[in-house]
C-alpha positions in Angstrom: 81.9 168.3 100.9 82.3 167.2 103.9 80.8 166.9 107.5 83.0 169.3 109.9 81.2 168.5 113.4 78.8 165.7 114.8 76.2 166.6 118.0 74.2 163.6 119.5 71.4 163.8 121.8 70.0 160.9 123.6 70.5 159.2 120.0 70.5 155.3 120.7 73.1 154.8 122.7 75.1 158.0 123.4 73.4 160.0 125.8 75.6 163.2 124.3 78.6 163.4 122.3 80.4 166.2 120.3 82.8 165.3 117.4 85.3 167.3 115.7 85.5 165.5 112.5 88.5 165.2 109.5 87.5 166.5 106.0 89.1 163.0 104.8 89.0 160.1 107.0 87.3 159.2 110.1 88.0 155.9 111.9 85.5 154.3 114.9 87.2 151.7 116.7 85.9 149.3 119.3 84.6 146.3 120.3 81.1 144.7 118.7 78.3 146.2 120.7 79.9 149.8 121.6 77.8 151.6 119.0 80.1 152.1 116.2 77.8 151.6 113.9 75.1 154.1 115.3 77.8 157.2 114.4 77.8 155.9 110.9 73.7 155.6 111.2 73.5 159.6 112.5 75.6 160.6 109.4 73.0 158.4 107.6 70.5 160.1 108.9 71.6 163.6 108.1 72.0 163.1 104.4 69.0 160.7 103.9 66.6 161.9 106.3 66.3 158.1 108.1 68.0 155.6 109.6 69.9 152.9 107.8 69.0 150.0 110.5 66.0 150.9 112.1 62.6 152.7 109.8 61.1 153.3 112.9 62.1 156.8 114.4 61.5 157.0 118.0 63.3 153.5 118.2 66.4 155.2 117.9 66.1 157.6 121.0 67.7 156.5 123.9 66.2 154.1 126.2 63.8 155.9 128.8 64.0 159.5 127.0 61.2 161.0 124.7 63.3 162.8 122.1 66.8 162.4 120.1 68.7 165.3 118.4 70.8 164.6 115.4 72.6 167.9 114.4 75.8 168.5 111.7 78.2 171.0 110.3 78.5 170.5 107.0 80.6 172.8 104.8 79.3 172.4 100.8 80.4 174.1 97.8 82.1 176.7 100.2 79.0 177.5 102.3 78.3 175.9 105.8 75.1 174.2 106.0 73.6 173.4 109.5 71.2 170.1 109.2 69.4 169.7 112.1 66.9 166.6 112.9 64.9 166.2 115.9 63.0 162.9 117.0 59.9 163.1 119.5 57.6 160.6 120.9 54.5 161.0 119.2 55.4 163.9 117.2 56.2 164.3 113.7 59.9 164.6 112.8 61.8 167.7 112.5 64.3 168.2 109.8 66.0 171.6 109.5 68.5 173.6 107.1 69.8 176.5 108.6 67.2 176.5 111.3 64.4 176.8 108.6 62.1 173.8 108.8 61.4 171.4 105.5 58.1 171.3 104.9 58.9 168.1 102.8 61.8 165.6 103.7 62.1 164.7 99.9 63.5 168.7 99.3 66.4 167.4 101.2 66.8 164.8 99.6 70.4 165.1 97.5 71.9 168.1 99.0 74.5 166.0 101.1 75.0 162.6 98.6 76.0 159.6 100.6 76.6 156.2 100.1 77.1 153.5 103.0 78.7 150.2 102.6 77.7 147.6 105.4 76.8 144.3 106.3 73.2 144.5 106.2 73.9 145.1 101.8 73.8 141.3 101.7 70.4 141.6 101.6 70.8 143.1 97.8 71.8 139.5 97.1 69.7 137.4 99.4 66.7 139.7 99.7 64.0 139.8 97.3 63.2 142.2 94.5 62.0 144.9 96.8 65.3 145.3 98.3 66.7 145.6 94.8 64.5 148.1 93.7 65.0 150.1 96.8 68.4 150.6 96.1 67.8 151.6 92.5 65.4 154.3 93.7 68.0 155.4 96.8 70.5 156.0 94.5 68.6 157.6 91.5 67.1 160.0 93.9 70.1 161.7 95.0 70.8 163.1 91.7 67.5 163.2 90.0 64.2 165.3 91.8 61.9 164.4 89.1 62.6 160.7 89.4 61.8 160.7 93.3 58.9 162.6 92.4 57.8 159.8 89.9 58.4 157.1 92.1 56.4 159.1 94.9 53.3 159.7 92.5 53.5 156.1 91.2 53.5 154.6 94.6 50.6 156.7 95.3 48.4 155.8 92.1 49.5 152.3 92.7 48.0 152.0 96.6 44.3 153.7 95.2 44.6 151.3 92.3 45.0 148.5 95.0 42.6 149.8 97.1 40.3 149.9 94.7 40.7 146.6 93.5 40.0 145.1 97.2 37.0 147.7 97.3 35.4 146.1 94.1 35.9 142.5 95.6 34.0 143.4 98.9 31.4 144.7 97.3 30.8 142.8 94.4 30.8 145.7 91.9 33.4 146.5 88.8 33.8 150.3 87.5 36.4 150.0 84.4 36.4 153.8 84.4 36.9 154.4 87.8 40.3 152.0 87.8 41.4 153.9 84.5 41.9 156.7 86.2 44.8 155.2 88.0 46.2 153.5 85.3 46.7 156.7 83.8 48.6 157.6 86.7 50.8 154.4 86.8 51.6 154.6 82.9 52.0 158.5 83.6 55.0 158.1 86.0 55.9 154.7 85.3 57.3 155.0 82.4 59.4 157.9 83.2 60.7 155.4 86.5 61.6 152.5 84.0 63.6 154.9 81.6 65.5 156.2 84.1 66.2 153.0 85.9 67.3 151.6 82.6 69.5 154.2 81.8 71.3 153.9 84.9 71.7 150.1 84.9 73.3 150.7 81.6 75.7 153.4 82.4 76.5 151.9 86.2 77.6 148.5 84.6 81.2 149.3 82.9 81.9 151.5 86.0 81.0 148.5 88.5 83.1 146.2 86.3 86.0 148.3 86.9 86.0 148.7 90.3 85.2 144.8 90.7 88.2 143.7 88.5 90.2 146.5 90.5 88.9 144.9 94.3 89.0 141.5 93.5 92.4 141.3 91.5 91.0 139.4 88.2 89.0 139.7 85.5 86.1 137.8 86.2 82.7 139.1 84.3 80.5 140.8 86.4 77.1 141.3 85.2 74.1 143.6 86.4 71.0 142.9 84.1 67.4 145.4 84.5 64.5 143.1 84.4 61.4 144.7 83.8 58.1 144.3 82.4 58.0 147.2 80.5 61.1 145.6 78.2 58.6 143.3 76.8 54.9 144.8 76.6 54.1 148.6 76.6 52.6 149.6 80.1 48.7 150.1 78.9 48.9 146.7 77.2 50.3 145.0 80.2 47.8 146.6 82.5 45.0 145.3 80.1 46.2 141.8 79.4 46.6 141.4 83.9 43.1 143.1 84.3 41.5 139.4 85.2 44.2 138.6 87.6 44.4 141.7 89.3 40.8 141.3 90.1 41.2 137.9 91.6 44.1 138.7 93.8 43.0 142.6 94.4 46.4 143.5 93.6 48.2 144.6 90.8 50.7 142.5 88.9 52.0 144.6 86.1 54.4 147.9 86.6 57.4 148.8 87.7 56.7 148.1 91.1 57.6 144.3 90.0 61.3 145.5 88.4 64.2 143.0 89.7 68.0 143.9 89.2 69.6 140.5 87.9 73.4 139.8 89.9 75.6 137.6 88.1 79.4 136.5 88.1 80.4 134.6 84.9 77.1 133.3 83.6 76.1 132.1 87.0 73.5 133.8 89.8 75.6 135.2 92.3 73.1 134.0 94.4 73.4 130.5 93.6 76.8 130.4 93.1 78.9 133.0 94.2 81.0 132.0 97.1 80.8 134.5 100.3 84.3 136.0 99.3 83.0 137.0 95.8 79.5 138.3 97.4 81.4 140.5 99.2 83.4 141.4 96.9 80.3 142.4 94.3 78.7 144.3 96.7 81.8 146.3 97.8 82.5 147.0 93.8 78.7 147.7 93.5 78.6 150.3 96.0 81.8 152.1 95.1 80.4 152.2 91.4 77.4 153.9 93.0 79.9 156.9 94.8 81.5 157.4 91.6 78.3 157.4 89.6 76.4 160.0 91.9 79.8 162.0 92.2 79.9 162.3 88.5 76.5 163.4 88.1 76.2 166.0 91.0 79.7 167.0 90.8 79.9 166.8 94.6 82.0 164.0 96.3 79.3 161.7 98.5 80.3 161.0 102.0 81.3 157.4 102.3 80.3 155.1 105.1 82.3 151.7 105.5 80.7 149.9 108.1 82.6 147.0 109.7 83.2 145.9 105.5 86.8 144.4 106.2 85.6 141.3 108.3 86.4 138.2 106.0 88.5 140.6 104.0 92.7 139.9 104.2 94.8 142.8 105.4 96.0 143.1 101.3 92.6 143.5 100.4 91.9 145.7 103.3 94.7 147.8 102.2 93.6 147.8 98.6 90.4 149.2 99.6 91.2 151.6 101.6 94.2 152.7 99.2 91.4 153.1 96.5 89.3 155.5 98.5 91.8 157.5 100.5 92.7 159.0 96.4 91.7 162.6 96.5 88.0 162.2 94.0 86.6 160.3 96.8 86.1 163.0 99.4 85.2 162.3 103.4 84.9 158.9 104.4 84.0 157.3 107.8 85.2 154.0 109.0 84.6 151.6 111.6 86.4 147.9 112.5 86.8 146.5 115.8 91.1 145.9 114.9 92.5 148.9 115.7 95.9 147.6 115.0 95.3 146.6 111.6 93.4 149.6 110.8 95.8 151.9 112.4 99.3 150.2 110.3 97.4 150.6 106.9 96.4 154.7 107.6 100.0 155.1 108.5 100.8 154.1 105.4 98.6 156.3 103.7 99.2 159.8 102.7 96.0 161.5 103.6 94.5 163.5 106.7 93.1 160.8 109.1 91.4 161.3 112.8 90.9 157.7 115.3 88.2 157.7 117.4 88.3 154.9 120.2 84.6 153.9 121.6 83.7 152.2 124.6 81.1 150.0 126.3 79.7 153.7 128.3 79.3 155.4 124.9 82.4 157.5 125.3 84.0 158.7 122.2 87.7 159.5 122.6 90.3 160.9 119.8 93.2 158.8 119.6 96.6 160.6 118.8 98.1 160.3 115.7 
């Protein structure tokens, strides 16, 4: 599967751009601030129905414009797929596949598997547990429609239960029967979410360890640890035990919405003891493992977006990463970098089709001669 062409209209800093792409490696070079990442973010939109950078859709519309369009022509399983995303101020986002509009965006997730590696991934280490749950949800949802539905239904039930707890506090009342209606929903969907996350982390770990060893060039032991309340307490028992606390703070304190993903290097926390280089290698390896995991389960190599990940990596490490992802099973790759000479020098030594595009401050995208 690959993206054959990309068209942008009023998207971020691009007034109008049409790009014909290589089915293997596509590189976008230019100074900081010219909009290289915005090209990758447009591809992210077409695959996952949202920006990787800005959760507010209308803020991705070019300044002083009323709408934007992102459109891509994909080849998937020997069939062309035309994907359209239209955003208009004060209107619902419109998403179409081959001119037919989706009723629910969740119907599109998984059609075009995608993995993005960017400097923003550092939030997985330095951010709160919510970020690591988002990571698990984002990966699993790309290969399991059932999981995506379960997490949506769980979050709806959680919101209703929390609203009920606040209402009890406001009205100085309490109705256990009403609360248990939502408890049953949390148990029904939450137990399935827990099992899928547990299985995911267990199966991802050996793949991740292998990539870390390859990218780092050493045999440091790395670990991912799924941390969940359900590992020690049944869901129903946990909800009952936390009921009085929930009533006081007006929030549900037990459930899979409190899960976390532990990350460690050797016997120590990656966040506390990992160097900047180790943390970056850890994240690149984790995302490459995500790629391999999705590829094996879906049979389709995800599109791989590498956004400015080579900063603070030496040339040998950069070459090692690019050589790795240039292997046949990796499929189509998008790369952004500020160092055109370094990137071109590495690409010239790799026997894979590639195109290099230079972007200037006006938003002009020019394909360079190979």
